[in-house]
C-alpha positions in Angstrom: -129.9 73.6 -163.0 -127.2 72.5 -160.6 -125.0 69.5 -161.2 -124.4 67.0 -158.4 -120.9 68.4 -157.8 -121.0 70.7 -154.8 -118.3 71.6 -152.2 -118.6 73.7 -149.0 -115.8 75.3 -147.0 -113.6 73.6 -144.4 -113.2 75.3 -141.0 -111.3 78.6 -140.7 -108.8 79.4 -137.9 -110.4 80.4 -134.7 -109.7 84.1 -135.2 -111.1 85.1 -138.6 -112.9 88.3 -139.5 -115.1 88.4 -142.6 -114.4 91.5 -144.6 -116.4 90.8 -147.8 -118.3 88.1 -149.6 -118.7 87.7 -153.4 -121.0 85.2 -155.1 -120.5 85.2 -158.8 -121.3 83.2 -161.9 -118.1 82.6 -163.8 -116.7 80.7 -166.8 -113.7 78.5 -166.3 -111.0 79.5 -168.8 -107.8 77.6 -168.0 -105.3 76.4 -165.3 -101.9 78.0 -165.6 -98.6 77.2 -163.9 -97.0 80.3 -162.4 -93.3 79.4 -161.9 -90.9 80.6 -159.2 -89.2 83.8 -160.2 -85.9 83.0 -158.3 -86.1 86.1 -156.0 -84.7 84.6 -152.8 -81.9 82.3 -151.7 -84.5 79.6 -151.1 -85.5 79.5 -154.7 -86.6 77.5 -156.6 -86.8 74.3 -154.6 -87.6 75.5 -151.0 -89.4 78.8 -151.5 -93.0 77.9 -152.2 -93.3 80.7 -154.8 -94.5 78.6 -157.7 -98.2 78.1 -158.0 -100.9 76.7 -160.3 -103.8 79.1 -160.8 -107.2 78.3 -162.1 -108.6 81.3 -164.1 -112.3 82.2 -164.1 -114.0 85.0 -166.1 -116.8 86.6 -164.1 -120.0 86.7 -166.1 -122.1 88.5 -163.4 -122.3 89.1 -159.7 -125.2 87.5 -157.8 -124.6 88.6 -154.3 -122.0 91.0 -152.7 -121.6 92.0 -149.1 -118.9 94.2 -147.7 -118.7 94.0 -143.9 -115.6 96.1 -143.4 -114.0 99.2 -145.1 -111.0 96.9 -145.9 -113.0 94.2 -147.7 -112.6 93.5 -151.4 -114.7 95.4 -153.9 -117.5 93.6 -155.9 -116.4 91.4 -158.8 -118.0 92.9 -161.8 -118.6 91.3 -165.2 -115.3 90.7 -167.0 -113.2 90.5 -163.9 -110.8 87.5 -163.5 -111.1 85.4 -160.4 -108.1 83.1 -159.7 -107.9 80.1 -157.4 -104.6 78.7 -156.2 -104.6 74.9 -156.8 -101.4 74.0 -155.0 -101.8 75.6 -151.5 -104.1 74.7 -148.6 -106.1 77.9 -148.2 -107.7 78.3 -144.7 -111.4 78.0 -145.1 -111.2 76.2 -148.4 -112.1 72.5 -148.6 -109.9 70.3 -150.7 -113.1 69.3 -152.6 -113.0 72.8 -154.2 -109.7 72.1 -155.9 -110.8 68.6 -156.9 -114.0 70.0 -158.6 -112.0 72.7 -160.4 -109.4 70.2 -161.6 -112.2 68.3 -163.4 -113.6 71.4 -165.2 -113.3 71.8 -168.9 -112.7 75.3 -170.4 -116.0 77.0 -171.0 -117.9 75.4 -168.2 -119.8 77.7 -165.9 -119.8 77.7 -162.1 -121.4 79.6 -159.3 -118.9 80.3 -156.6 -118.7 82.3 -153.4 -115.3 83.8 -152.5 -115.0 85.2 -149.0 -112.3 87.7 -147.9 -111.1 87.1 -144.4 -108.5 88.6 -142.1 -107.2 85.7 -140.0 -104.8 85.1 -137.1 -102.7 82.0 -136.9 -100.5 82.1 -133.8 -98.9 85.5 -133.9 -99.3 86.0 -137.6 -102.2 88.0 -139.2 -102.9 87.8 -143.0 -105.8 87.9 -145.5 -107.2 84.8 -147.1 -109.7 84.5 -149.9 -111.1 81.0 -149.9 -113.7 79.7 -152.3 -116.3 78.6 -149.7 -118.8 77.3 -152.1 -118.7 76.2 -155.7 -121.4 74.6 -157.9 -121.1 73.5 -161.5 -124.0 74.8 -163.5 -125.5 72.7 -166.3 -124.9 74.1 -169.8 
């Protein structure tokens, strides 16, 4: 059964190529602060290196599609999926991080993580937004 908490993705940049899509059922384990490692002159207060990561243990994969040779491989049982809770990820709605912040360790979710190659201005880079997440009843 699905709980009432659902979130769908926000718009991506205009130029975004889907490389792979993974829908998995995973168990929330913890949220962990990853500090800045002081590697540049901007560290630690202007570098944006620190992050807060939500860790999920993949229980099983429900749907996997690889649309490019460069797309991520399928997430198998036992893999760890991490979601950055501090940054605005293109294609990921703020409701995703709000839902994750309310999870308790051991709760199970179904989530779809897409792997895109995006262009913003003259910059090209990969993004892996959680485009859909659903809390499953225990």
